[in-house]
C-alpha positions as CSV (number, residue, x, y, z in Angstrom):
1,M,-3.6,-18.2,-13.6
2,E,-2.6,-19.2,-10.5
3,D,-3.8,-17.5,-7.1
4,P,-0.4,-15.6,-5.1
5,T,-2.2,-16.2,-2.2
6,A,-2.3,-19.8,-2.4
7,Q,1.5,-20.6,-1.6
8,E,1.1,-18.6,1.6
9,K,-0.1,-20.4,4.9
10,A,-1.0,-19.4,8.3
11,I,1.2,-20.2,11.6
12,P,1.2,-24.0,12.5
13,E,-0.8,-23.1,16.0
14,T,-3.4,-21.4,13.4
15,Q,-3.5,-24.5,11.3
16,A,-4.2,-27.0,14.3
17,R,-6.7,-24.7,15.8
18,I,-8.7,-24.7,12.4
19,R,-8.1,-28.4,11.6
20,D,-9.1,-29.4,15.4
21,S,-12.4,-27.5,14.8
22,F,-12.9,-28.6,11.0
23,D,-12.3,-32.1,12.2
24,R,-15.4,-31.8,15.3
25,Q,-17.9,-31.2,12.5
26,G,-20.3,-33.7,11.8
27,L,-21.4,-32.5,8.3
28,M,-18.0,-31.8,6.9
29,G,-16.8,-35.6,7.7
30,H,-20.7,-36.6,6.5
31,L,-20.2,-35.2,3.4
32,G,-16.5,-35.9,2.9
33,A,-15.0,-32.7,2.7
34,R,-11.6,-32.0,3.5
35,I,-9.6,-28.6,4.5
36,T,-6.8,-28.3,1.7
37,H,-5.3,-24.9,2.3
38,I,-5.1,-22.5,5.1
39,A,-3.7,-19.3,5.3
40,P,-4.4,-15.9,7.4
41,G,-7.9,-14.8,6.1
42,R,-8.4,-17.6,3.3
43,V,-9.5,-21.3,3.7
44,H,-10.0,-24.1,0.4
45,I,-12.1,-26.8,1.5
46,T,-12.7,-29.7,-1.2
47,L,-15.4,-32.3,-1.9
48,P,-15.0,-35.2,-3.7
49,S,-17.6,-36.3,-6.3
50,R,-19.7,-39.3,-4.9
51,P,-23.6,-40.4,-5.4
52,E,-24.1,-39.1,-1.8
53,V,-23.5,-35.8,-2.5
54,T,-25.6,-35.5,-5.7
55,Q,-29.2,-34.3,-6.7
56,Q,-31.5,-36.1,-9.2
57,H,-29.8,-34.9,-12.2
58,G,-26.3,-36.0,-11.4
59,Y,-25.0,-32.5,-10.4
60,F,-23.4,-31.8,-7.0
61,H,-26.5,-30.9,-4.7
62,A,-27.1,-27.0,-3.9
63,G,-26.9,-27.7,-0.4
64,A,-23.7,-29.7,-0.4
65,T,-22.4,-26.7,-2.4
66,S,-23.6,-24.1,0.0
67,A,-22.3,-25.9,3.0
68,I,-18.5,-26.0,1.8
69,A,-18.8,-22.8,0.8
70,D,-20.1,-21.8,4.5
71,S,-17.4,-23.7,6.0
72,A,-14.8,-22.1,3.7
73,G,-15.8,-18.8,4.8
74,G,-16.2,-19.4,8.3
75,Y,-12.8,-20.7,9.0
76,A,-11.0,-18.0,7.0
77,A,-12.6,-15.7,9.4
78,Y,-11.4,-17.7,12.1
79,T,-7.9,-18.0,11.0
80,L,-7.7,-13.8,11.9
81,F,-9.7,-14.5,15.5
82,P,-8.2,-14.7,18.8
83,E,-7.4,-18.2,20.2
84,D,-10.0,-17.6,23.1
85,S,-13.1,-16.9,20.3
86,D,-15.5,-19.1,18.3
87,V,-17.1,-17.9,14.5
88,L,-20.5,-18.2,14.0
89,T,-22.4,-17.7,10.2
90,V,-24.8,-14.7,11.0
91,E,-25.8,-14.8,7.0
92,Y,-24.7,-15.7,3.6
93,K,-26.1,-15.4,0.4
94,I,-24.9,-18.1,-2.6
95,N,-25.2,-17.6,-6.3
96,L,-25.4,-20.9,-8.1
97,L,-23.9,-19.8,-11.7
98,A,-23.6,-23.3,-13.5
99,P,-24.3,-26.9,-12.5
100,A,-21.9,-27.8,-10.3
101,V,-19.6,-31.0,-12.1
102,G,-16.1,-32.3,-11.7
103,D,-14.3,-34.7,-10.0
104,H,-14.5,-32.5,-7.0
105,L,-15.7,-29.1,-6.1
106,E,-13.5,-26.5,-4.1
107,A,-14.6,-23.7,-2.1
108,I,-12.6,-20.9,-1.4
109,G,-13.5,-18.6,1.4
110,T,-11.4,-15.3,1.5
111,V,-11.8,-12.7,4.4
112,L,-12.8,-9.0,2.7
113,K,-13.1,-7.5,5.9
114,S,-12.2,-8.5,9.4
115,G,-13.8,-6.1,12.5
116,R,-13.9,-6.6,16.1
117,T,-17.4,-8.5,16.1
118,L,-18.6,-9.0,12.3
119,T,-16.3,-10.3,9.5
120,V,-17.3,-10.3,5.9
121,C,-16.3,-12.7,3.8
122,Q,-16.1,-13.6,-0.2
123,L,-17.3,-17.3,-0.8
124,E,-16.3,-19.1,-4.5
125,V,-16.9,-22.4,-5.4
126,Y,-15.3,-24.1,-8.3
127,G,-16.0,-27.6,-10.1
128,V,-12.8,-29.0,-11.1
129,R,-12.2,-31.6,-13.6
130,D,-8.5,-32.5,-14.3
131,D,-7.0,-29.0,-14.7
132,R,-10.1,-27.2,-15.8
133,R,-11.7,-25.4,-12.9
134,T,-15.4,-23.8,-13.4
135,L,-16.7,-21.3,-11.4
136,V,-20.1,-22.7,-10.4
137,A,-21.2,-20.7,-7.3
138,N,-20.3,-17.2,-5.7
139,G,-21.5,-15.5,-2.6
140,Q,-21.0,-13.4,0.6
141,Q,-20.8,-13.9,4.0
142,T,-21.2,-12.1,7.3
143,L,-19.7,-14.1,10.4
144,I,-20.1,-13.1,14.2
145,R,-16.9,-13.7,16.5
146,V,-18.6,-15.1,19.6
147,Y,-16.8,-16.0,23.4
148,P,-17.6,-19.3,24.8
149,R,-19.4,-18.6,28.5
150,K,-17.5,-19.1,31.2
151,P,-18.6,-21.6,33.7
C-alpha cells in the first residue's frame, strides 16, 4: 500500500534549507546516505548497501541504521521549524526488529507532535530489495528547537 503523504512535498525554500543542512553533515556523506523525499513533517533518507556500512555478518550495521533514522527524524522536525532556528536530537530509542538487508535502507522520520521547544518523531527503517520492503527498525525521538547564538 502506497503512503498517501509520499506525494506531498515541502515548499522549495524549505527543501533547499533541509538539503543545504544535510549536505553539511559529514557522517551522512561518509555513509553515502541521501535525502529522497521532503514533506512538511516527513523526510525519507536512503542508504545504499555497500561493504563499508555492514557488520561482520553482512547485514547493515545497527549504527548506520540508527544514524539514518536519527537524521530522518531530525530533518522531519526541521521542516516545521522557523527559518532562523536549528534542530538537535535530545534522545531517541530504536528497536531493531529484523536483520537489515536489502539493496538499500530507507529511513522515514515523521513528526508526531511539534511543540514550541520539543518535537517528537516516529522513526521507521525499511530494508528494500527490488519492490519488497521489510520493516527492520522503528523508534521514537525527541528533538529540541534551538536558536543560534548572536555574536
